[in-house]
Backbone as CSV, one residue per row, in Angstrom:
resi,resn,N_x,N_y,N_z,CA_x,CA_y,CA_z,C_x,C_y,C_z
1,UNK,42.800,147.425,-9.742,42.364,146.096,-9.667,43.024,145.151,-10.639
2,UNK,44.323,145.538,-10.901,45.124,144.616,-11.696,45.328,143.293,-11.117
3,UNK,45.118,143.119,-9.726,45.321,141.812,-9.244,44.295,140.900,-9.579
4,UNK,43.288,141.222,-10.346,42.205,140.380,-10.734,42.305,139.764,-12.121
5,UNK,42.952,140.444,-13.017,43.035,140.101,-14.387,43.755,138.694,-14.431
6,UNK,43.039,137.727,-15.138,43.565,136.407,-15.337,43.310,135.466,-14.196
7,UNK,42.678,135.914,-13.083,42.438,135.061,-11.951,41.356,134.012,-12.368
8,UNK,41.212,132.849,-11.681,40.148,131.963,-11.954,39.319,131.812,-10.673
9,UNK,38.116,132.037,-10.934,37.151,131.933,-9.837,36.017,130.851,-10.058
10,UNK,35.732,130.157,-9.047,34.650,129.126,-9.139,33.422,129.737,-8.523
11,UNK,32.363,129.908,-9.255,31.047,130.486,-8.744,30.178,129.207,-8.444
12,UNK,29.620,129.153,-7.115,28.783,128.027,-6.746,27.551,128.499,-6.326
13,UNK,26.416,128.282,-7.030,25.149,128.737,-6.800,24.106,127.859,-7.356
14,UNK,23.047,127.523,-6.626,22.090,126.728,-7.331,21.014,127.557,-8.153
15,UNK,21.237,128.872,-8.126,20.323,129.773,-8.851,21.189,130.262,-10.145
16,UNK,20.662,129.833,-11.314,21.423,130.085,-12.555,21.450,131.597,-12.900
17,UNK,20.467,132.309,-12.433,20.521,133.772,-12.651,21.638,134.476,-11.796
18,UNK,21.801,134.011,-10.547,22.853,134.557,-9.705,24.216,134.257,-10.289
19,UNK,24.322,133.003,-10.822,25.604,132.601,-11.481,25.912,133.468,-12.725
20,UNK,24.855,133.743,-13.444,24.984,134.453,-14.671,25.480,135.988,-14.397
21,UNK,24.798,136.515,-13.322,25.203,137.856,-12.932,26.719,137.996,-12.565
22,UNK,27.108,137.054,-11.649,28.516,136.975,-11.310,29.433,136.759,-12.359
23,UNK,29.071,135.877,-13.276,29.893,135.614,-14.423,30.153,136.802,-15.286
24,UNK,29.041,137.517,-15.473,29.124,138.821,-16.313,30.009,139.826,-15.556
25,UNK,29.906,140.060,-14.233,30.730,140.954,-13.561,32.101,140.625,-13.659
26,UNK,32.491,139.229,-13.390,33.792,138.858,-13.390,34.475,138.897,-14.693
27,UNK,33.593,138.395,-15.771,34.139,138.422,-17.090,34.532,139.779,-17.505
28,UNK,33.817,140.786,-17.211,34.053,142.179,-17.563,35.419,142.622,-17.035
29,UNK,35.913,141.999,-15.905,37.113,142.320,-15.294,38.274,141.384,-15.758
30,UNK,37.988,140.608,-16.776,38.995,139.738,-17.284,39.349,138.555,-16.370
31,UNK,38.369,138.129,-15.582,38.482,137.067,-14.686,38.048,135.739,-15.310
32,UNK,38.729,134.657,-15.329,38.254,133.352,-15.819,37.221,132.887,-14.749
33,UNK,36.001,132.350,-15.318,35.087,131.783,-14.389,34.661,130.397,-14.781
34,UNK,34.422,129.673,-13.701,33.796,128.325,-14.038,32.589,128.287,-13.003
35,UNK,31.502,127.653,-13.420,30.209,127.629,-12.601,29.995,126.282,-12.083
36,UNK,29.470,126.214,-10.951,28.928,124.914,-10.380,27.562,125.218,-9.830
37,UNK,26.670,124.287,-10.040,25.248,124.458,-9.482,24.988,123.827,-8.118
38,UNK,26.013,123.265,-7.506,25.884,122.603,-6.174,27.203,122.424,-5.608
39,UNK,27.059,122.110,-4.252,28.431,121.858,-3.571,29.177,120.642,-4.203
40,UNK,28.484,119.560,-4.330,29.217,118.382,-4.889,29.770,118.605,-6.186
41,UNK,29.076,119.352,-7.034,29.626,119.719,-8.301,30.930,120.636,-8.222
42,UNK,30.852,121.485,-7.153,32.038,122.413,-6.937,33.228,121.619,-6.494
43,UNK,32.984,120.716,-5.624,34.074,119.808,-5.066,34.802,118.990,-6.188
44,UNK,34.020,118.498,-7.065,34.481,117.823,-8.310,35.356,118.778,-9.230
45,UNK,34.837,119.987,-9.395,35.598,121.025,-10.079,36.955,121.309,-9.334
46,UNK,36.870,121.464,-8.090,38.107,121.807,-7.293,39.051,120.619,-7.412
47,UNK,38.703,119.412,-7.575,39.595,118.249,-7.683,40.285,118.218,-8.922
48,UNK,39.689,118.819,-10.077,40.211,118.738,-11.330,40.931,120.005,-11.839
49,UNK,40.614,121.150,-11.290,41.083,122.399,-11.797,41.459,123.278,-10.651
50,UNK,42.554,124.114,-10.868,43.021,125.057,-9.933,42.272,126.366,-9.971
51,UNK,41.780,126.914,-8.924,41.121,128.235,-8.882,41.875,129.134,-7.953
52,UNK,41.623,130.472,-7.982,42.185,131.383,-7.047,41.235,131.740,-5.872
53,UNK,39.914,131.453,-6.089,38.937,131.716,-5.023,37.672,130.950,-5.413
54,UNK,36.854,130.874,-4.443,35.379,130.316,-4.546,34.500,131.321,-4.131
55,UNK,33.358,131.696,-4.905,32.285,132.468,-4.396,31.210,131.482,-4.351
56,UNK,30.595,131.309,-3.209,29.500,130.343,-2.960,28.264,130.883,-2.415
57,UNK,27.204,130.420,-2.718,25.921,130.834,-2.040,25.758,130.226,-0.731
58,UNK,25.160,130.803,0.161,25.000,130.323,1.587,23.957,129.237,1.497
59,UNK,22.911,129.415,0.896,21.737,128.473,0.966,21.541,127.706,-0.438
60,UNK,22.148,126.545,-0.380,21.996,125.667,-1.519,21.524,124.356,-1.017
61,UNK,21.068,123.523,-1.952,20.762,122.119,-1.726,21.615,121.213,-2.657
62,UNK,22.002,120.106,-2.392,21.789,119.344,-1.124,23.025,119.769,-0.055
63,UNK,23.861,120.575,-0.460,24.981,120.979,0.356,25.018,122.543,0.450
64,UNK,24.849,123.063,1.578,24.778,124.570,1.758,26.284,125.002,1.736
65,UNK,26.425,126.380,1.755,27.620,127.034,1.655,28.627,126.716,2.850
66,UNK,27.989,126.523,4.019,28.872,126.202,5.236,29.386,124.820,5.063
67,UNK,28.599,123.871,4.635,29.096,122.528,4.402,30.143,122.447,3.272
68,UNK,29.940,123.217,2.260,30.963,123.334,1.262,32.256,123.848,1.701
69,UNK,32.197,124.931,2.405,33.395,125.593,3.031,34.107,124.600,3.999
70,UNK,33.290,123.884,4.789,34.061,122.789,5.585,34.695,121.895,4.767
71,UNK,34.000,121.386,3.739,34.698,120.356,2.869,35.988,120.925,2.204
72,UNK,35.932,122.149,1.799,37.115,122.804,1.151,38.194,122.860,2.223
73,UNK,37.924,123.313,3.422,38.936,123.458,4.467,39.544,122.209,5.006
74,UNK,38.794,121.163,4.839,39.250,119.824,5.288,39.740,118.968,4.187
75,UNK,39.872,119.560,3.006,40.438,118.920,1.819,41.836,118.365,2.137
76,UNK,42.188,117.364,1.580,43.611,116.784,1.767,44.571,117.537,0.873
77,UNK,44.037,118.372,-0.008,44.918,119.183,-0.882,45.277,120.475,-0.267
78,UNK,46.566,120.713,0.105,46.820,121.932,0.839,46.614,123.262,0.049
79,UNK,46.555,123.149,-1.120,46.201,124.447,-1.883,44.802,124.723,-1.877
80,UNK,43.944,123.671,-2.136,42.503,123.784,-2.141,42.034,124.265,-0.690
81,UNK,42.558,123.606,0.338,42.158,123.880,1.680,42.404,125.354,2.179
82,UNK,43.272,126.086,1.493,43.632,127.425,1.794,42.971,128.467,0.906
83,UNK,42.101,127.981,-0.068,41.516,128.950,-0.935,40.621,129.892,-0.279
84,UNK,40.689,131.127,-0.745,39.742,132.047,-0.232,38.277,131.654,-0.638
85,UNK,37.415,131.643,0.296,36.007,131.320,0.037,35.100,132.598,0.541
86,UNK,34.435,133.077,-0.563,33.498,134.307,-0.279,32.159,133.780,-0.318
87,UNK,31.499,134.001,0.822,30.119,133.495,0.953,29.131,134.580,0.540
88,UNK,28.244,134.180,-0.416,27.193,135.258,-0.863,25.819,134.874,-0.254
89,UNK,25.118,135.845,0.250,23.919,135.591,0.791,22.997,136.933,0.851
90,UNK,21.745,136.805,0.657,20.851,138.008,0.902,20.495,138.160,2.383
91,UNK,20.808,137.059,3.160,20.462,137.062,4.486,21.817,137.127,5.303
92,UNK,22.143,138.194,5.858,23.483,138.314,6.572,23.216,138.511,8.018
93,UNK,22.522,137.734,8.629,22.222,137.808,10.039,23.459,137.468,10.871
94,UNK,23.608,137.822,12.058,24.721,137.522,12.866,24.946,136.011,13.101
95,UNK,23.999,135.301,13.111,24.059,133.789,13.190,24.727,133.231,11.907
96,UNK,24.306,133.778,10.845,24.899,133.301,9.508,26.258,133.680,9.346
97,UNK,26.640,134.886,9.688,28.010,135.353,9.598,28.956,134.605,10.664
98,UNK,28.438,134.315,11.797,29.243,133.595,12.759,29.395,132.156,12.375
99,UNK,28.385,131.533,11.799,28.498,130.197,11.286,29.442,129.961,10.244
100,UNK,29.445,131.146,9.283,30.392,131.011,8.171,31.808,131.311,8.684
101,UNK,31.941,132.148,9.694,33.345,132.348,10.115,33.879,131.130,10.784
102,UNK,33.066,130.498,11.629,33.516,129.202,12.230,33.903,128.118,11.245
103,UNK,33.280,128.149,9.956,33.475,127.050,9.029,34.800,127.516,8.200
104,UNK,35.249,128.775,8.345,36.430,129.152,7.637,36.211,130.061,6.391
105,UNK,34.970,130.686,6.375,34.734,131.560,5.303,35.606,132.776,5.315
106,UNK,36.192,133.205,4.309,37.251,134.255,4.183,36.466,135.682,4.235
107,UNK,35.379,135.741,3.549,34.543,137.052,3.527,33.187,136.786,3.029
108,UNK,32.366,137.882,3.301,30.974,137.729,2.908,30.585,138.781,1.893
109,UNK,29.609,138.447,1.005,29.179,139.243,-0.034,27.768,139.333,-0.098
110,UNK,27.110,140.555,-0.003,25.715,140.617,0.071,25.116,140.590,-1.294
111,UNK,23.983,139.886,-1.325,23.100,139.861,-2.566,22.039,141.029,-2.397
112,UNK,21.671,141.720,-3.359,22.031,141.562,-4.719,23.420,142.142,-4.942
113,UNK,24.158,141.581,-5.967,25.551,141.990,-6.293,25.591,143.269,-6.951
114,UNK,26.625,144.042,-6.629,26.979,145.216,-7.374,28.381,144.924,-7.880
115,UNK,28.768,145.373,-9.111,30.121,145.151,-9.592,31.195,145.623,-8.699
116,UNK,30.966,146.842,-8.166,32.051,147.409,-7.356,32.107,146.615,-6.022
117,UNK,31.127,146.218,-5.418,31.266,145.263,-4.274,32.001,143.952,-4.534
118,UNK,31.614,143.246,-5.580,32.226,141.966,-5.989,33.749,142.146,-6.233
119,UNK,34.065,143.123,-7.125,35.475,143.292,-7.526,36.253,143.844,-6.443
120,UNK,35.708,144.707,-5.608,36.460,145.306,-4.474,36.741,144.290,-3.449
121,UNK,35.816,143.347,-3.206,36.060,142.352,-2.167,37.151,141.392,-2.700
122,UNK,37.016,140.948,-3.851,38.081,140.143,-4.492,39.481,140.775,-4.495
123,UNK,39.505,142.001,-4.900,40.791,142.796,-4.932,41.482,142.835,-3.542
124,UNK,40.576,143.139,-2.510,41.182,143.195,-1.166,41.631,141.814,-0.662
125,UNK,40.999,140.802,-1.061,41.339,139.479,-0.717,42.733,139.136,-1.277
126,UNK,42.785,139.415,-2.685,43.996,139.019,-3.357,45.306,139.836,-2.963
127,UNK,45.057,141.104,-2.608,46.112,141.954,-2.136,46.662,141.431,-0.920
128,UNK,45.862,140.827,-0.047,46.249,140.270,1.358,46.650,138.837,1.213
129,UNK,46.449,138.122,0.154,46.880,136.775,0.017,48.101,136.607,-0.946
130,UNK,49.163,136.164,-0.446,50.262,135.875,-1.361,49.861,134.980,-2.492
131,UNK,50.351,135.190,-3.672,50.097,134.346,-4.796,50.232,132.869,-4.522
132,UNK,51.217,132.433,-3.904,51.586,131.058,-3.634,50.534,130.449,-2.720
133,UNK,49.746,131.231,-1.991,48.781,130.603,-1.093,47.489,130.337,-1.712
134,UNK,47.281,130.748,-3.015,46.159,130.466,-3.789,46.508,129.391,-4.833
135,UNK,45.388,128.759,-5.260,45.638,127.756,-6.326,45.963,128.353,-7.665
136,UNK,45.852,129.566,-7.716,46.212,130.213,-9.032,47.749,130.343,-9.224
137,UNK,48.501,129.986,-8.222,49.924,129.945,-8.384,50.201,128.776,-9.362
138,UNK,50.467,129.090,-10.588,50.805,128.036,-11.623,52.226,127.848,-11.683
139,UNK,52.575,126.503,-11.805,53.936,126.183,-11.964,54.608,126.829,-13.231
140,UNK,55.795,127.227,-13.169,56.517,127.707,-14.276,57.360,126.604,-14.996
141,UNK,57.402,126.648,-16.261,58.384,125.747,-16.991,59.781,126.110,-16.641
142,UNK,60.586,125.080,-16.405,62.033,125.337,-16.126,62.754,124.778,-17.234
143,UNK,63.773,125.567,-17.618,64.613,125.089,-18.778,63.838,125.536,-20.072
144,UNK,64.406,124.994,-21.100,63.743,125.245,-22.431,64.391,124.470,-23.471
145,UNK,63.635,124.336,-24.592,64.102,123.626,-25.723,64.040,124.455,-26.868
């Protein structure tokens, strides 16, 4: 899981306990984390900071995970619009999964979280996603003084 070290993940959940659990799991894997407690807060974070992926709760107010994913996918920023979005939910009905897929969700993650499931899902996503396709692709300095 070396593909995870140094990655930046945005966690979006209106439940502080869920954010804390994910932050602990990701931090133990040397992943940088920023938290947002709502969809609008997440969109503001995405406008100011580059991330490698977003983990968002499905059921939030005032903007649920589907609406957040649609906003990310329709972003005018070509890097943000291609970010992997992992939808987290304790309710993984067929309708929920299909709605997420139609909105552009990359993968689903069942609650309650286990470290192996969270890190394994991210590892598979990053192995399948070229670095330049994520916002984590940071520009390198050219030349030197």
